[in-house]
N, C-alpha and C positions, 0 to 999 in steps of 0.2 A: 503494499499500499503505502510506503513512504516511499518506495522508489519509482511508483507511479507520480507523485507527487514535483519529486525533484525533476524526472524527467519531461515533467510540462513544463515546468519553468525555464530547462534547458530549451527549449526547444521554441518557449516564448523570447529568450535572449538571443536563440540563432535567426530568430525572424526579426527581431528587435536589428544584427547585426547586419543581418541580409539588407534589410532596409536603409541601413544608416549608407553599406556601401553602394548600394544601387545611386542614393543621392550624391555621393561623394564621388561618383563616378560621373555623374551628369553635371554635376559642379567643377569637377576636374578640367571637362573640355570648356566647360564657358572661359575656368581661366585661360587655356591654353590660347581660345581663339584671339584672346583679351592683351596673351605674349606676344602672338604671331607676327604682328608689324614692328615688337620690339619699342612697344610704344604703350607701356600700360597709363592710359588715361586714369585719373580721377574720373569719370563719366562714367568708366568701363568698368572701374571699380566698385562704385555706387551701383549700374545696373543689377552686375553680380551679385549684390545683396540684397537689390528690391527683389530680383527672378528669386534666387532661392529661398529669401523671406517668402515671396507672395506664394511659389508653387507647391511646397511643402506649410505653407500657414504653422511658420515659426515664430519664436518671440528673436528682440534683438541676439542674447547671448545664443541660444541653438544655431541659428543664422551662421553667427559667428565660428561658432564651434565646427561645424561643417563646412564653411572655408577653409580655416586651419587645416584640419583631417586634407581636407583635399587637396591642396598646396602641399601635405608633407606628404599624402600619395603617389604627386606629382617628382617630386624630389627624388622619391625609389622608383618610378618608374623605369621601365627598361624602351618602351614606346608607350604608343595612345591605342592600340590594340586591347588591352585588359579592361582597360574600362569601355570601349566598345561593347567587347565581347559580353561586359558583363551589361548592359541596357541590353543590349539584343538579347540576351538570355532572357531578359524580365519584365523588357517593356512590350507592348505589342506596337504595330504600326500606326499607331495615332498617337500615342505617350512617344514614340523618337518622331515623331514629326513636331511636337510640341518641343522636345530637346534644340530638334534643329531650328525651330523661329527663336528659340531662346537664343542660342548660337549667333542667329542675323542679329538680334537686339544688342547683343554686346558690341557684335562686327559695326552696327553702326551707331551708337553711343556718343562716339565723340567726333560725330556726321563725317565721317572718311571710312570709305572702307576701303580699306586697303589689299592691293592683289595678292599679299600673303592671309591676309583671313580669306578671302573669298576664297581661294585655292587650299585653303585648312578645313573648311566649311563642307568644299567638293568630297576630298578626301573621306572627313568622317561621317557624310551620310553616305558614301559607298561601305565603309565599316560598318555601318549601322541598318542595312541594306535597303536603303531608301533609295525608290525608282528614281532614275535621273530625270523623269517626267515631274516626278513631284518637287525632287529638288529645285528644277529651273523654274515651278510655277510659284515655288515657296518663294526661292532670288528674286523675281521677278515683283512679286508682292512688295518686298522691301526694298528694291530699286527703286520703284515708285514711291516708294515714303523717303526715301532719301533725297529723290529728285525736287520734294516741293519743300 
């Protein structure tokens, strides 16, 4: 009986850890977009904070924790494929497209979509198995916003 109680706690803890890993994987990609043009602007940093807070319905402290953990994960990562694999295995197509939209929000936060940001977003969309036509449609939505 006592073993069952502990195994339930362990499973809940594993679920919490998995949920945390998924959140950090998504935020790590946003951070990588911000850093891809070698100019991590304050506007882009604020945008990542806003997206993380609203997307996951977190308070300021939890939002900062996810962002800090994501920075640490990036430092330890060999490539971006670990992040995209985590998201591909745990998110449906709609969620992955939502993450793609968040990447574009970060890219346009400073008013300029750099060629490095654009290229990285395309590469990440491929790694997330987002169809090219969907990428182009979403890209066009954000290009329209940028030109206004």
